[in-house]
HTML snippet that shows the backbone in 3Dmol.js (N, CA, C, O; Angstrom):
<script src="https://3Dmol.org/build/3Dmol-min.js"></script>
<div id="view" style="width:600px;height:400px;position:relative"></div>
<script>
const pdb = `
ATOM      1  N   UNK A   1      35.450  70.856 112.649  1.00  0.00           N
ATOM      2  CA  UNK A   1      36.642  72.039 112.552  1.00  0.00           C
ATOM      3  C   UNK A   1      36.147  73.017 112.053  1.00  0.00           C
ATOM      4  O   UNK A   1      35.656  72.681 110.975  1.00  0.00           O
ATOM      5  N   UNK A   2      35.913  74.712 112.369  1.00  0.00           N
ATOM      6  CA  UNK A   2      35.453  75.984 112.121  1.00  0.00           C
ATOM      7  C   UNK A   2      36.542  76.095 110.410  1.00  0.00           C
ATOM      8  O   UNK A   2      37.588  75.484 110.190  1.00  0.00           O
ATOM      9  N   UNK A   3      36.038  76.773 109.755  1.00  0.00           N
ATOM     10  CA  UNK A   3      37.000  77.246 109.207  1.00  0.00           C
ATOM     11  C   UNK A   3      37.658  78.248 109.679  1.00  0.00           C
ATOM     12  O   UNK A   3      38.878  78.097 109.751  1.00  0.00           O
ATOM     13  N   UNK A   4      37.414  78.791 109.869  1.00  0.00           N
ATOM     14  CA  UNK A   4      38.169  80.082 110.479  1.00  0.00           C
ATOM     15  C   UNK A   4      39.307  79.213 111.832  1.00  0.00           C
ATOM     16  O   UNK A   4      40.191  80.052 112.007  1.00  0.00           O
ATOM     17  N   UNK A   5      39.473  78.557 112.336  1.00  0.00           N
ATOM     18  CA  UNK A   5      40.385  77.733 112.503  1.00  0.00           C
ATOM     19  C   UNK A   5      41.763  76.979 111.776  1.00  0.00           C
ATOM     20  O   UNK A   5      42.985  76.997 111.921  1.00  0.00           O
ATOM     21  N   UNK A   6      40.492  76.147 110.687  1.00  0.00           N
ATOM     22  CA  UNK A   6      41.335  75.697 109.443  1.00  0.00           C
ATOM     23  C   UNK A   6      42.352  76.547 109.098  1.00  0.00           C
ATOM     24  O   UNK A   6      43.444  75.982 109.035  1.00  0.00           O
ATOM     25  N   UNK A   7      42.355  78.171 108.759  1.00  0.00           N
ATOM     26  CA  UNK A   7      43.128  78.872 107.688  1.00  0.00           C
ATOM     27  C   UNK A   7      44.141  79.100 109.047  1.00  0.00           C
ATOM     28  O   UNK A   7      45.341  79.162 108.779  1.00  0.00           O
ATOM     29  N   UNK A   8      43.835  79.202 110.180  1.00  0.00           N
ATOM     30  CA  UNK A   8      45.134  79.601 110.955  1.00  0.00           C
ATOM     31  C   UNK A   8      46.182  78.116 111.391  1.00  0.00           C
ATOM     32  O   UNK A   8      46.773  77.918 112.453  1.00  0.00           O
ATOM     33  N   UNK A   9      46.140  77.402 110.389  1.00  0.00           N
ATOM     34  CA  UNK A   9      46.201  75.948 110.456  1.00  0.00           C
ATOM     35  C   UNK A   9      47.652  76.307 109.848  1.00  0.00           C
ATOM     36  O   UNK A   9      47.410  77.248 109.093  1.00  0.00           O
ATOM     37  N   UNK A  10      48.953  76.055 109.793  1.00  0.00           N
ATOM     38  CA  UNK A  10      49.638  75.267 108.887  1.00  0.00           C
ATOM     39  C   UNK A  10      50.073  74.769 108.307  1.00  0.00           C
ATOM     40  O   UNK A  10      50.226  73.706 108.910  1.00  0.00           O
ATOM     41  N   UNK A  11      50.781  74.616 106.763  1.00  0.00           N
ATOM     42  CA  UNK A  11      51.212  73.609 106.349  1.00  0.00           C
ATOM     43  C   UNK A  11      52.601  73.299 106.361  1.00  0.00           C
ATOM     44  O   UNK A  11      53.341  74.268 106.526  1.00  0.00           O
ATOM     45  N   UNK A  12      53.270  71.902 106.192  1.00  0.00           N
ATOM     46  CA  UNK A  12      54.282  71.160 106.614  1.00  0.00           C
ATOM     47  C   UNK A  12      54.776  70.023 105.495  1.00  0.00           C
ATOM     48  O   UNK A  12      54.419  68.847 105.558  1.00  0.00           O
ATOM     49  N   UNK A  13      55.684  70.580 104.421  1.00  0.00           N
ATOM     50  CA  UNK A  13      55.874  69.537 103.103  1.00  0.00           C
ATOM     51  C   UNK A  13      57.345  68.905 103.308  1.00  0.00           C
ATOM     52  O   UNK A  13      58.357  69.559 103.561  1.00  0.00           O
ATOM     53  N   UNK A  14      57.275  67.687 103.168  1.00  0.00           N
ATOM     54  CA  UNK A  14      58.408  67.392 103.260  1.00  0.00           C
ATOM     55  C   UNK A  14      58.858  66.248 102.315  1.00  0.00           C
ATOM     56  O   UNK A  14      58.128  65.270 102.149  1.00  0.00           O
ATOM     57  N   UNK A  15      60.291  66.388 101.574  1.00  0.00           N
ATOM     58  CA  UNK A  15      60.484  66.294 100.487  1.00  0.00           C
ATOM     59  C   UNK A  15      61.303  64.823 100.448  1.00  0.00           C
ATOM     60  O   UNK A  15      62.077  64.466 101.336  1.00  0.00           O
ATOM     61  N   UNK A  16      60.984  64.040  99.248  1.00  0.00           N
ATOM     62  CA  UNK A  16      61.877  62.602  99.607  1.00  0.00           C
ATOM     63  C   UNK A  16      62.812  62.735  98.339  1.00  0.00           C
ATOM     64  O   UNK A  16      62.748  63.457  97.344  1.00  0.00           O
ATOM     65  N   UNK A  17      63.659  61.815  98.728  1.00  0.00           N
ATOM     66  CA  UNK A  17      64.799  61.582  97.902  1.00  0.00           C
ATOM     67  C   UNK A  17      64.278  61.132  96.651  1.00  0.00           C
ATOM     68  O   UNK A  17      64.728  61.561  95.588  1.00  0.00           O
ATOM     69  N   UNK A  18      62.919  59.891  96.744  1.00  0.00           N
ATOM     70  CA  UNK A  18      61.988  59.025  95.449  1.00  0.00           C
ATOM     71  C   UNK A  18      61.528  60.020  94.448  1.00  0.00           C
ATOM     72  O   UNK A  18      61.177  59.570  93.357  1.00  0.00           O
ATOM     73  N   UNK A  19      61.462  61.586  94.689  1.00  0.00           N
ATOM     74  CA  UNK A  19      60.586  62.208  94.071  1.00  0.00           C
ATOM     75  C   UNK A  19      59.247  62.296  95.015  1.00  0.00           C
ATOM     76  O   UNK A  19      58.341  62.772  94.331  1.00  0.00           O
ATOM     77  N   UNK A  20      58.927  62.086  95.980  1.00  0.00           N
ATOM     78  CA  UNK A  20      57.751  62.081  96.291  1.00  0.00           C
ATOM     79  C   UNK A  20      57.646  63.119  97.611  1.00  0.00           C
ATOM     80  O   UNK A  20      58.540  63.227  98.450  1.00  0.00           O
ATOM     81  N   UNK A  21      56.420  63.837  97.630  1.00  0.00           N
ATOM     82  CA  UNK A  21      56.875  64.955  99.109  1.00  0.00           C
ATOM     83  C   UNK A  21      55.493  64.092  99.495  1.00  0.00           C
ATOM     84  O   UNK A  21      54.732  63.383  98.836  1.00  0.00           O
ATOM     85  N   UNK A  22      55.565  64.576 101.118  1.00  0.00           N
ATOM     86  CA  UNK A  22      54.424  64.341 102.211  1.00  0.00           C
ATOM     87  C   UNK A  22      53.929  65.835 102.675  1.00  0.00           C
ATOM     88  O   UNK A  22      54.606  66.659 103.290  1.00  0.00           O
ATOM     89  N   UNK A  23      52.908  65.939 102.335  1.00  0.00           N
ATOM     90  CA  UNK A  23      52.183  67.304 102.906  1.00  0.00           C
ATOM     91  C   UNK A  23      51.303  67.243 104.081  1.00  0.00           C
ATOM     92  O   UNK A  23      50.308  66.536 104.239  1.00  0.00           O
ATOM     93  N   UNK A  24      51.782  68.022 104.807  1.00  0.00           N
ATOM     94  CA  UNK A  24      50.922  67.641 106.205  1.00  0.00           C
ATOM     95  C   UNK A  24      50.195  69.092 106.460  1.00  0.00           C
ATOM     96  O   UNK A  24      50.756  70.109 106.868  1.00  0.00           O
ATOM     97  N   UNK A  25      48.935  68.952 106.149  1.00  0.00           N
ATOM     98  CA  UNK A  25      48.188  70.664 105.902  1.00  0.00           C
ATOM     99  C   UNK A  25      47.418  70.971 107.352  1.00  0.00           C
ATOM    100  O   UNK A  25      46.737  71.996 107.383  1.00  0.00           O
ATOM    101  N   UNK A  26      47.471  70.318 108.305  1.00  0.00           N
ATOM    102  CA  UNK A  26      46.779  70.486 109.544  1.00  0.00           C
ATOM    103  C   UNK A  26      47.788  70.841 110.604  1.00  0.00           C
ATOM    104  O   UNK A  26      47.630  70.676 111.813  1.00  0.00           O
ATOM    105  N   UNK A  27      48.874  71.363 109.988  1.00  0.00           N
ATOM    106  CA  UNK A  27      50.094  71.400 111.277  1.00  0.00           C
ATOM    107  C   UNK A  27      49.769  71.810 112.769  1.00  0.00           C
ATOM    108  O   UNK A  27      49.492  72.975 113.053  1.00  0.00           O
ATOM    109  N   UNK A  28      49.801  71.140 113.393  1.00  0.00           N
ATOM    110  CA  UNK A  28      49.559  71.975 114.887  1.00  0.00           C
ATOM    111  C   UNK A  28      50.853  72.203 115.988  1.00  0.00           C
ATOM    112  O   UNK A  28      50.816  73.003 116.924  1.00  0.00           O
ATOM    113  N   UNK A  29      51.758  71.500 115.723  1.00  0.00           N
ATOM    114  CA  UNK A  29      53.073  71.549 116.374  1.00  0.00           C
ATOM    115  C   UNK A  29      54.249  70.741 116.047  1.00  0.00           C
ATOM    116  O   UNK A  29      54.350  69.515 116.003  1.00  0.00           O
ATOM    117  N   UNK A  30      55.435  71.981 115.745  1.00  0.00           N
ATOM    118  CA  UNK A  30      56.446  71.124 115.078  1.00  0.00           C
ATOM    119  C   UNK A  30      57.749  70.974 115.921  1.00  0.00           C
ATOM    120  O   UNK A  30      58.272  72.014 116.322  1.00  0.00           O
ATOM    121  N   UNK A  31      58.194  70.041 116.159  1.00  0.00           N
ATOM    122  CA  UNK A  31      59.536  70.304 117.083  1.00  0.00           C
ATOM    123  C   UNK A  31      60.805  69.797 116.655  1.00  0.00           C
ATOM    124  O   UNK A  31      60.581  68.646 116.281  1.00  0.00           O
ATOM    125  N   UNK A  32      62.027  70.059 116.516  1.00  0.00           N
ATOM    126  CA  UNK A  32      63.429  69.332 116.102  1.00  0.00           C
ATOM    127  C   UNK A  32      63.616  69.490 117.298  1.00  0.00           C
ATOM    128  O   UNK A  32      63.513  70.511 117.978  1.00  0.00           O
ATOM    129  N   UNK A  33      63.989  68.122 117.663  1.00  0.00           N
ATOM    130  CA  UNK A  33      64.929  67.685 118.776  1.00  0.00           C
ATOM    131  C   UNK A  33      66.179  66.203 118.587  1.00  0.00           C
ATOM    132  O   UNK A  33      66.584  65.789 117.501  1.00  0.00           O
ATOM    133  N   UNK A  34      66.366  65.936 119.245  1.00  0.00           N
ATOM    134  CA  UNK A  34      68.320  65.175 119.196  1.00  0.00           C
ATOM    135  C   UNK A  34      67.602  63.837 119.710  1.00  0.00           C
ATOM    136  O   UNK A  34      66.696  63.979 120.531  1.00  0.00           O
ATOM    137  N   UNK A  35      67.910  62.680 119.327  1.00  0.00           N
ATOM    138  CA  UNK A  35      68.417  61.344 119.736  1.00  0.00           C
ATOM    139  C   UNK A  35      68.760  61.273 120.779  1.00  0.00           C
ATOM    140  O   UNK A  35      68.901  62.346 121.365  1.00  0.00           O
ATOM    141  N   UNK A  36      69.104  59.824 121.637  1.00  0.00           N
ATOM    142  CA  UNK A  36      69.795  60.062 122.520  1.00  0.00           C
ATOM    143  C   UNK A  36      71.327  59.386 121.874  1.00  0.00           C
ATOM    144  O   UNK A  36      72.171  58.801 122.553  1.00  0.00           O
ATOM    145  N   UNK A  37      71.383  59.593 120.724  1.00  0.00           N
ATOM    146  CA  UNK A  37      72.697  59.074 119.719  1.00  0.00           C
ATOM    147  C   UNK A  37      73.376  60.467 119.682  1.00  0.00           C
ATOM    148  O   UNK A  37      74.600  60.579 119.761  1.00  0.00           O
ATOM    149  N   UNK A  38      72.254  61.882 119.515  1.00  0.00           N
ATOM    150  CA  UNK A  38      72.993  63.480 119.394  1.00  0.00           C
ATOM    151  C   UNK A  38      72.390  63.369 118.059  1.00  0.00           C
ATOM    152  O   UNK A  38      72.945  64.432 117.778  1.00  0.00           O
ATOM    153  N   UNK A  39      71.650  63.013 116.765  1.00  0.00           N
ATOM    154  CA  UNK A  39      71.167  62.887 115.786  1.00  0.00           C
ATOM    155  C   UNK A  39      70.020  63.567 115.742  1.00  0.00           C
ATOM    156  O   UNK A  39      69.163  62.911 116.334  1.00  0.00           O
ATOM    157  N   UNK A  40      69.558  64.653 115.289  1.00  0.00           N
ATOM    158  CA  UNK A  40      68.570  65.635 114.892  1.00  0.00           C
ATOM    159  C   UNK A  40      67.629  64.477 114.081  1.00  0.00           C
ATOM    160  O   UNK A  40      67.881  63.585 113.271  1.00  0.00           O
ATOM    161  N   UNK A  41      66.111  65.108 114.909  1.00  0.00           N
ATOM    162  CA  UNK A  41      64.881  64.332 114.119  1.00  0.00           C
ATOM    163  C   UNK A  41      63.689  65.612 114.213  1.00  0.00           C
ATOM    164  O   UNK A  41      63.690  66.563 114.994  1.00  0.00           O
ATOM    165  N   UNK A  42      62.961  65.371 113.428  1.00  0.00           N
ATOM    166  CA  UNK A  42      61.519  66.567 113.644  1.00  0.00           C
ATOM    167  C   UNK A  42      60.340  65.486 114.151  1.00  0.00           C
ATOM    168  O   UNK A  42      60.220  64.339 113.720  1.00  0.00           O
ATOM    169  N   UNK A  43      59.676  65.990 114.954  1.00  0.00           N
ATOM    170  CA  UNK A  43      58.677  65.604 115.695  1.00  0.00           C
ATOM    171  C   UNK A  43      57.464  66.378 114.983  1.00  0.00           C
ATOM    172  O   UNK A  43      57.654  67.595 114.980  1.00  0.00           O
ATOM    173  N   UNK A  44      55.947  65.865 114.220  1.00  0.00           N
ATOM    174  CA  UNK A  44      55.321  66.434 113.666  1.00  0.00           C
ATOM    175  C   UNK A  44      54.219  65.857 114.224  1.00  0.00           C
ATOM    176  O   UNK A  44      53.869  64.678 114.173  1.00  0.00           O
ATOM    177  N   UNK A  45      53.326  67.457 115.149  1.00  0.00           N
ATOM    178  CA  UNK A  45      51.854  66.431 115.316  1.00  0.00           C
ATOM    179  C   UNK A  45      51.089  67.231 114.468  1.00  0.00           C
ATOM    180  O   UNK A  45      51.568  68.233 113.938  1.00  0.00           O
ATOM    181  N   UNK A  46      49.472  66.722 114.228  1.00  0.00           N
ATOM    182  CA  UNK A  46      49.306  67.400 113.056  1.00  0.00           C
ATOM    183  C   UNK A  46      47.452  66.443 113.252  1.00  0.00           C
ATOM    184  O   UNK A  46      47.178  65.418 113.876  1.00  0.00           O
ATOM    185  N   UNK A  47      46.832  67.083 112.671  1.00  0.00           N
ATOM    186  CA  UNK A  47      45.120  66.626 112.737  1.00  0.00           C
ATOM    187  C   UNK A  47      44.623  65.808 111.428  1.00  0.00           C
ATOM    188  O   UNK A  47      43.963  66.301 110.513  1.00  0.00           O
ATOM    189  N   UNK A  48      45.023  64.586 111.505  1.00  0.00           N
ATOM    190  CA  UNK A  48      44.555  63.688 110.370  1.00  0.00           C
ATOM    191  C   UNK A  48      43.112  63.770 109.932  1.00  0.00           C
ATOM    192  O   UNK A  48      42.396  63.519 110.901  1.00  0.00           O
ATOM    193  N   UNK A  49      42.273  64.075 108.629  1.00  0.00           N
ATOM    194  CA  UNK A  49      41.191  64.497 109.040  1.00  0.00           C
ATOM    195  C   UNK A  49      40.405  63.216 108.454  1.00  0.00           C
ATOM    196  O   UNK A  49      39.187  63.057 108.537  1.00  0.00           O
ATOM    197  N   UNK A  50      41.265  62.385 107.884  1.00  0.00           N
ATOM    198  CA  UNK A  50      40.737  61.123 107.617  1.00  0.00           C
ATOM    199  C   UNK A  50      40.139  60.274 108.790  1.00  0.00           C
ATOM    200  O   UNK A  50      39.009  59.787 108.815  1.00  0.00           O
ATOM    201  N   UNK A  51      40.869  60.208 109.522  1.00  0.00           N
ATOM    202  CA  UNK A  51      40.404  59.802 111.067  1.00  0.00           C
ATOM    203  C   UNK A  51      40.055  60.448 111.768  1.00  0.00           C
ATOM    204  O   UNK A  51      39.494  60.128 112.816  1.00  0.00           O
ATOM    205  N   UNK A  52      40.350  61.813 111.290  1.00  0.00           N
ATOM    206  CA  UNK A  52      39.341  62.791 112.603  1.00  0.00           C
ATOM    207  C   UNK A  52      40.073  62.550 113.641  1.00  0.00           C
ATOM    208  O   UNK A  52      39.487  62.184 114.660  1.00  0.00           O
ATOM    209  N   UNK A  53      41.523  62.687 113.659  1.00  0.00           N
ATOM    210  CA  UNK A  53      42.212  62.472 115.117  1.00  0.00           C
ATOM    211  C   UNK A  53      43.709  63.397 115.123  1.00  0.00           C
ATOM    212  O   UNK A  53      44.300  63.825 114.131  1.00  0.00           O
ATOM    213  N   UNK A  54      43.996  63.506 116.188  1.00  0.00           N
ATOM    214  CA  UNK A  54      45.718  63.956 116.428  1.00  0.00           C
ATOM    215  C   UNK A  54      46.649  63.143 115.851  1.00  0.00           C
ATOM    216  O   UNK A  54      46.436  61.993 116.232  1.00  0.00           O
ATOM    217  N   UNK A  55      47.521  63.198 115.157  1.00  0.00           N
ATOM    218  CA  UNK A  55      48.710  61.997 115.250  1.00  0.00           C
ATOM    219  C   UNK A  55      49.899  63.216 115.055  1.00  0.00           C
ATOM    220  O   UNK A  55      50.039  64.421 114.840  1.00  0.00           O
ATOM    221  N   UNK A  56      50.806  61.659 115.355  1.00  0.00           N
ATOM    222  CA  UNK A  56      52.427  62.488 115.775  1.00  0.00           C
ATOM    223  C   UNK A  56      53.464  61.741 114.606  1.00  0.00           C
ATOM    224  O   UNK A  56      53.946  60.611 114.676  1.00  0.00           O
ATOM    225  N   UNK A  57      53.604  62.572 113.717  1.00  0.00           N
ATOM    226  CA  UNK A  57      55.266  61.695 112.576  1.00  0.00           C
ATOM    227  C   UNK A  57      56.627  62.234 113.385  1.00  0.00           C
ATOM    228  O   UNK A  57      56.619  63.245 114.088  1.00  0.00           O
ATOM    229  N   UNK A  58      57.722  61.440 113.180  1.00  0.00           N
ATOM    230  CA  UNK A  58      58.458  61.485 113.147  1.00  0.00           C
ATOM    231  C   UNK A  58      59.659  61.019 112.236  1.00  0.00           C
ATOM    232  O   UNK A  58      59.839  59.805 112.141  1.00  0.00           O
ATOM    233  N   UNK A  59      60.456  61.838 111.593  1.00  0.00           N
ATOM    234  CA  UNK A  59      61.627  62.030 110.500  1.00  0.00           C
ATOM    235  C   UNK A  59      62.767  62.529 111.186  1.00  0.00           C
ATOM    236  O   UNK A  59      62.844  63.545 111.877  1.00  0.00           O
ATOM    237  N   UNK A  60      63.819  61.523 110.856  1.00  0.00           N
ATOM    238  CA  UNK A  60      65.466  61.469 111.220  1.00  0.00           C
ATOM    239  C   UNK A  60      65.995  62.429 109.732  1.00  0.00           C
ATOM    240  O   UNK A  60      66.004  62.163 108.530  1.00  0.00           O
ATOM    241  N   UNK A  61      66.324  63.410 110.392  1.00  0.00           N
ATOM    242  CA  UNK A  61      66.762  64.667 109.153  1.00  0.00           C
ATOM    243  C   UNK A  61      68.013  64.095 108.743  1.00  0.00           C
ATOM    244  O   UNK A  61      68.531  64.466 107.689  1.00  0.00           O
ATOM    245  N   UNK A  62      68.589  63.159 109.531  1.00  0.00           N
ATOM    246  CA  UNK A  62      70.031  62.713 108.678  1.00  0.00           C
ATOM    247  C   UNK A  62      70.256  61.762 107.430  1.00  0.00           C
ATOM    248  O   UNK A  62      71.304  61.522 106.831  1.00  0.00           O
ATOM    249  N   UNK A  63      69.190  61.368 107.246  1.00  0.00           N
ATOM    250  CA  UNK A  63      68.486  60.357 106.940  1.00  0.00           C
ATOM    251  C   UNK A  63      69.155  60.598 105.076  1.00  0.00           C
ATOM    252  O   UNK A  63      69.409  61.787 104.883  1.00  0.00           O
ATOM    253  N   UNK A  64      69.415  59.767 103.920  1.00  0.00           N
ATOM    254  CA  UNK A  64      68.885  60.125 102.647  1.00  0.00           C
ATOM    255  C   UNK A  64      67.814  60.153 102.170  1.00  0.00           C
ATOM    256  O   UNK A  64      67.616  60.562 101.026  1.00  0.00           O
ATOM    257  N   UNK A  65      66.734  59.643 103.092  1.00  0.00           N
ATOM    258  CA  UNK A  65      65.608  59.193 102.165  1.00  0.00           C
ATOM    259  C   UNK A  65      64.984  60.984 102.015  1.00  0.00           C
ATOM    260  O   UNK A  65      64.391  61.487 101.061  1.00  0.00           O
ATOM    261  N   UNK A  66      65.351  61.560 103.205  1.00  0.00           N
ATOM    262  CA  UNK A  66      64.761  62.912 103.225  1.00  0.00           C
ATOM    263  C   UNK A  66      66.138  64.147 102.788  1.00  0.00           C
ATOM    264  O   UNK A  66      67.353  64.185 102.979  1.00  0.00           O
ATOM    265  N   UNK A  67      65.011  65.131 102.054  1.00  0.00           N
ATOM    266  CA  UNK A  67      66.153  65.806 101.113  1.00  0.00           C
ATOM    267  C   UNK A  67      65.941  67.361 101.907  1.00  0.00           C
ATOM    268  O   UNK A  67      66.885  68.107 102.163  1.00  0.00           O
ATOM    269  N   UNK A  68      64.855  67.586 102.148  1.00  0.00           N
ATOM    270  CA  UNK A  68      64.590  69.163 102.599  1.00  0.00           C
ATOM    271  C   UNK A  68      62.768  68.251 103.116  1.00  0.00           C
ATOM    272  O   UNK A  68      62.126  67.201 103.143  1.00  0.00           O
ATOM    273  N   UNK A  69      62.790  70.227 103.526  1.00  0.00           N
ATOM    274  CA  UNK A  69      61.326  70.728 103.809  1.00  0.00           C
ATOM    275  C   UNK A  69      60.977  71.807 103.780  1.00  0.00           C
ATOM    276  O   UNK A  69      61.767  72.620 103.301  1.00  0.00           O
ATOM    277  N   UNK A  70      59.584  72.314 104.302  1.00  0.00           N
ATOM    278  CA  UNK A  70      58.845  73.593 103.621  1.00  0.00           C
ATOM    279  C   UNK A  70      57.844  73.756 104.583  1.00  0.00           C
ATOM    280  O   UNK A  70      56.959  72.912 104.723  1.00  0.00           O
ATOM    281  N   UNK A  71      57.933  75.069 105.452  1.00  0.00           N
ATOM    282  CA  UNK A  71      56.729  75.263 105.853  1.00  0.00           C
ATOM    283  C   UNK A  71      56.322  76.600 105.482  1.00  0.00           C
ATOM    284  O   UNK A  71      57.111  77.347 104.905  1.00  0.00           O
ATOM    285  N   UNK A  72      54.843  77.042 105.849  1.00  0.00           N
ATOM    286  CA  UNK A  72      54.388  78.190 105.929  1.00  0.00           C
ATOM    287  C   UNK A  72      54.620  78.979 106.861  1.00  0.00           C
ATOM    288  O   UNK A  72      54.408  78.274 107.847  1.00  0.00           O
ATOM    289  N   UNK A  73      55.125  80.690 107.489  1.00  0.00           N
ATOM    290  CA  UNK A  73      55.365  81.470 108.266  1.00  0.00           C
ATOM    291  C   UNK A  73      54.494  82.068 108.562  1.00  0.00           C
ATOM    292  O   UNK A  73      54.612  82.957 109.404  1.00  0.00           O
TER     293      UNK A  73
END
`;
const viewer = $3Dmol.createViewer("view");
viewer.addModel(pdb, "pdb");
viewer.setStyle({}, {cartoon: {color: "spectrum"}});
viewer.zoomTo();
viewer.render();
</script>
């Protein structure tokens, strides 16, 4: 992946209640959706450099373990 493409990618950080943070530095796409019960969740597509593949992560936004998130604009 070229550096120019890498600079265009945005960062996304999820803050957990236990004090840890999850950093997604190669964010490709982010969607806010609702499950079949109407509860909101976040679907994050990102590029994982460790395995050299695209991955998808899902986070329930009503869960007590997720207290917030931050994203680059």
